C-alpha positions in Angstrom: 117.9 102.7 92.3 116.9 106.1 91.1 113.9 106.1 88.8 113.1 109.0 86.5 109.4 109.4 85.7 107.2 111.6 83.6 103.6 111.9 84.5 103.9 108.8 86.7 105.4 106.7 84.0 109.0 105.5 84.7 111.3 106.1 81.8 114.8 105.6 83.1 116.5 103.6 85.9 119.9 104.6 87.2 121.9 103.1 90.0 122.3 105.1 93.2 125.8 106.7 93.2 125.8 106.7 97.0 125.4 102.9 97.2 128.8 101.3 98.2 128.4 98.2 96.1 127.3 99.6 92.7 128.5 103.2 92.9 125.7 104.2 90.5 126.1 101.4 88.0 123.2 99.4 86.6 123.0 96.3 84.5 120.8 95.5 81.5 118.4 93.6 83.8 117.8 96.6 86.1 117.3 98.9 83.1 114.9 96.4 81.5 112.9 96.3 84.8 111.6 99.8 84.1 109.1 98.2 81.7 107.5 96.2 84.6 107.0 99.3 86.7 104.3 100.9 84.6 101.0 99.3 83.5 98.5 101.8 82.0 95.7 99.3 82.7 96.5 99.0 86.4 93.6 99.8 88.7 93.9 103.2 90.3 91.3 102.4 93.0 90.7 99.7 95.6 88.3 97.1 94.1 86.6 94.0 95.4 84.5 92.2 92.8 82.7 94.9 90.9 82.7 97.4 93.8 85.1 100.4 94.3 86.1 101.1 97.9 88.1 103.7 99.8 91.6 102.9 101.3 90.0 103.3 104.8 87.5 100.5 104.0 90.3 98.3 102.7 92.4 98.9 105.8 89.4 98.1 108.0 88.7 94.8 106.1 92.4 93.9 106.2 92.6 94.5 110.0 89.6 92.3 110.5 91.1 89.5 108.3 94.5 89.7 110.0 92.9 89.6 113.5 91.1 86.4 112.5 94.3 84.9 111.1 96.6 86.0 113.9 98.4 83.2 115.6 97.0 80.3 113.5 100.4 79.4 112.1 102.7 81.6 114.2 103.0 84.3 111.5 102.4 88.0 112.2 101.8 91.1 110.0 102.7 94.7 110.8 101.7 97.8 108.9 
């Protein structure tokens, strides 16, 4: 998919002409999906409760949580 955006807001979805299956075609469902890509009320920062945190703090907290969960059910995460 190729998405055209203006100031971060997606306005048009087109198929990728280099994709062998679609050759650039889209359907009404893909074109309607553009509406779900933009939410003006979406948070622009990392939040927990009422606090605002940095992405580094989020990554540190995520690593700690993943280390605690590692191996419990055989699942693994990579990032």
